[in-house]
C-alpha positions in Angstrom: 62.1 163.3 22.9 60.5 161.8 26.1 62.1 158.5 25.4 65.7 159.9 25.1 66.5 159.8 28.9 65.4 156.1 29.1 67.3 155.3 25.9 70.4 156.9 27.4 70.0 154.9 30.6 69.4 151.6 28.8 72.5 152.2 26.6 74.6 153.2 29.6 73.6 150.1 31.5 74.3 147.9 28.5 77.8 149.5 27.9 78.7 149.3 31.6 76.9 146.2 32.7 80.0 144.7 34.5 80.5 148.0 36.4 76.8 148.0 37.5 77.2 144.5 38.8 80.3 145.4 40.8 78.8 148.6 42.2 75.5 146.9 43.1 77.5 144.1 44.7 79.4 146.6 46.9 76.1 148.2 47.8 74.5 144.9 48.8 77.6 143.9 50.8 77.4 147.3 52.6 73.7 146.6 53.5 74.6 143.1 54.7 77.5 144.3 56.8 75.3 147.1 58.3 72.5 144.7 59.2 75.0 142.2 60.7 76.6 145.0 62.7 73.3 145.5 64.5 73.5 141.9 65.7 77.0 142.1 67.0 77.2 145.4 68.9 76.9 145.0 72.6 73.7 145.7 74.6 74.9 149.0 76.1 75.7 150.5 72.6 72.3 149.3 71.3 70.5 150.9 74.3 72.3 154.2 73.6 71.4 154.1 69.9 67.8 153.3 70.7 67.6 156.1 73.3 69.0 158.5 70.6 66.4 157.3 68.1 63.6 157.8 70.6 64.8 161.3 71.4 65.0 162.0 67.7 61.4 160.7 67.2 60.1 162.8 70.1 61.4 165.9 68.3 59.2 165.0 65.4 56.2 164.4 67.6 56.7 167.8 69.2 57.3 169.5 65.8 60.7 170.7 67.0 62.3 170.0 63.6 61.5 172.3 60.8 61.2 171.0 57.3 63.6 173.6 55.9 66.3 172.6 58.4 65.9 168.9 57.4 66.0 169.9 53.8 69.3 171.9 54.2 70.9 169.0 56.1 69.8 166.3 53.7 70.9 168.5 50.7 74.3 169.3 52.2 75.1 165.6 53.1 74.0 164.1 49.7 75.5 166.9 47.5 78.8 166.6 49.3 78.8 162.9 48.7 78.0 163.4 45.0 80.7 166.1 44.7 83.2 163.7 46.3 82.1 161.1 43.8 82.7 163.5 40.9 86.1 164.5 42.2 87.2 160.9 42.5 86.2 160.3 38.9 88.2 163.3 37.7 91.4 162.5 39.6 91.2 158.9 38.3 93.6 157.5 41.1 90.7 157.8 43.5 88.7 155.3 41.6 88.7 152.5 44.3 87.2 154.9 46.8 84.1 155.2 44.6 83.3 151.6 45.5 83.9 152.4 49.2 81.4 155.3 49.1 78.6 153.1 47.6 79.4 150.4 50.1 79.2 152.9 53.0 75.9 154.1 51.7 74.6 150.5 51.8 76.1 150.1 55.3 74.2 153.1 56.7 70.9 151.9 55.2 71.4 148.3 56.4 72.4 149.4 59.9 69.5 151.8 60.2 66.9 149.4 58.9 68.3 146.6 61.0 68.3 148.6 64.2 64.7 149.9 63.6 63.3 146.5 63.0 65.1 144.8 65.8 64.3 147.5 68.4 60.8 148.6 67.3 59.5 145.4 65.5 56.3 146.3 63.6 56.7 150.0 64.1 60.3 149.6 62.9 59.0 148.1 59.7 56.6 151.0 59.3 59.4 153.5 60.0 61.4 151.9 57.3 58.6 152.0 54.8 57.6 155.6 55.5 60.8 157.3 56.7 63.8 155.5 55.1 62.4 154.1 51.9 60.7 157.1 50.2 63.8 159.2 49.6 66.2 156.3 49.2 64.1 154.9 46.2 65.5 158.0 44.5 68.9 158.3 46.2 70.1 154.8 45.8 69.8 154.7 41.9 71.3 158.2 41.8 74.5 157.1 43.7 74.7 153.8 41.9 74.5 155.6 38.5 76.9 158.2 39.7 79.4 155.6 40.9 79.3 153.7 37.6 79.6 157.0 35.7 82.7 158.0 37.7 84.4 154.7 37.3 83.5 154.5 33.6 84.9 158.0 33.0 88.1 157.3 34.9 88.7 154.1 32.9 87.9 155.8 29.6 90.4 158.6 30.3 93.1 156.1 31.5 92.6 153.9 28.4 92.8 156.9 26.1 96.1 158.2 27.7 97.7 154.7 27.7 96.8 154.1 24.0 97.4 157.8 23.1 94.2 158.2 21.3 94.4 161.6 19.5 90.7 161.6 18.7 89.7 161.4 22.4 88.7 164.8 23.8 89.2 165.0 27.6 87.4 168.3 27.8 84.3 167.0 25.9 84.1 163.9 28.1 84.6 165.9 31.2 81.8 168.2 30.1 79.4 165.2 29.6 80.6 163.7 32.9 80.0 166.9 34.8 76.6 167.5 33.1 75.4 164.1 34.3 76.4 164.9 37.8 74.5 168.2 37.6 71.4 166.3 36.6 71.9 163.9 39.5 72.2 166.9 41.8 68.8 168.1 40.6 67.3 164.7 41.3 68.9 164.8 44.8 67.0 168.1 45.4 63.7 166.2 44.7 64.7 163.4 47.2 65.6 166.0 49.8 62.2 167.7 49.4 60.5 164.3 50.0 62.6 163.6 53.0 62.0 167.1 54.4 58.3 167.8 53.7 56.6 164.4 53.1 58.4 161.9 55.3 58.0 164.0 58.6 54.2 163.9 58.2 54.1 160.1 58.1 56.8 159.8 60.7 54.9 162.0 63.2 51.8 159.8 62.8 53.8 156.6 63.5 55.6 158.1 66.4 52.3 159.1 68.1 51.4 155.4 68.5 54.9 154.1 69.0 56.1 156.2 72.0 
């Protein structure tokens, strides 16, 4: 029983290896574009972004942000993105947008990390390790798996309709597809808890020395 989830994941990766490669490629391109964007934005825009980040960090230092508020915001943003991913899989024609979502996720991470390291140097690296990486170690695999699942489901339904497979049950596959997304939503809750109640502790320690 304990090995069943791992067996399912291994089987899923094996059956959808090409999709995993494509989704991972979109994610890495997003990271690269995000990091490159930091280099090309003008000095004024960079100063404004840095000032915003400093103000945001000062809120942590002054304990002005409550963990529960961060949790609600993180949960809302990530669950909305997961729900959108599910909808795109269901409607089938929205399939290309799934790749855009994962690319956008990569862009945000690449831009954030690039800006932190360029503007705050060593402290930027620490901020990445303790404020960006912890929750994203969970979130990135969730959204990659979710993207592959959505594309795989869409292609499966499309093939079944084109070939008119009578043995194919749309309702059964939709139930499995939805169940997977519910599990992913549960994992997102764990990531949101880490972002809300673990990350702020380390962030406040770093900010004390940085500002």
